[in-house]
C-alpha positions in Angstrom: 0.0 0.0 0.0 1.5 3.4 -1.0 0.3 5.2 2.1 1.1 5.1 5.8 1.4 7.7 8.5 1.2 11.1 6.8 4.6 12.2 8.1 6.2 9.0 6.8 4.6 9.6 3.4 6.0 13.2 3.4 9.4 11.9 4.4 9.4 9.5 1.5 8.3 12.3 -0.8 11.2 14.5 0.3 13.6 11.6 -0.1 12.3 11.0 -3.7 12.6 14.8 -4.4 8.9 15.0 -5.1 8.6 17.9 -2.6 11.1 19.9 -0.6 11.6 19.5 3.1 10.1 23.0 3.6 7.0 21.9 1.6 6.7 18.7 3.7 7.0 20.8 6.9 4.2 23.2 5.7 1.9 20.3 4.7 2.6 18.5 8.0 2.1 21.6 10.2 -1.2 22.6 8.5 -2.8 19.3 7.4 -1.5 16.9 10.1 -1.0 19.4 12.9 -3.3 22.2 13.8 -1.3 25.2 12.8 -3.0 27.9 10.7 -1.4 29.3 7.5 -1.8 32.8 8.8 0.3 32.0 11.9 3.0 30.3 9.8 3.0 33.1 7.3 3.6 35.7 10.1 6.7 33.8 11.3 8.0 33.5 7.7 7.3 37.1 6.8 5.1 36.1 3.8 1.4 36.1 3.0 -1.0 33.3 3.8 -2.0 33.3 0.1 1.6 32.7 -0.9 1.8 29.7 1.5 -1.5 28.4 0.3 -0.3 28.4 -3.3 3.0 26.8 -2.3 1.2 24.1 -0.4 -1.3 23.5 -3.2 1.5 23.0 -5.8 3.3 20.7 -3.5 0.2 18.7 -2.7 -0.5 18.3 -6.4 3.0 16.8 -7.0 2.6 14.6 -3.9 -0.8 13.3 -5.1 0.5 12.6 -8.6 3.5 10.7 -7.2 1.2 8.6 -5.0 -1.2 8.0 -7.9 1.6 7.1 -10.3 3.0 4.6 -7.7 6.2 6.6 -7.2 5.8 6.6 -3.4 
């Protein structure tokens, strides 16, 4: 099965260079954890919209890799 604990899937995706470590951290913190994009954006001096787009692109690559059997 190509899935498991979300953090392990994210780690495999980073290892396979599907997403970056920073993208994995963002996905984990906002999808697995309970952090809000607005709070993370404030600490990174960026906008929530920029983070939302970054996460969306990373999640699309992640989903494609899972669907294609690469993870």
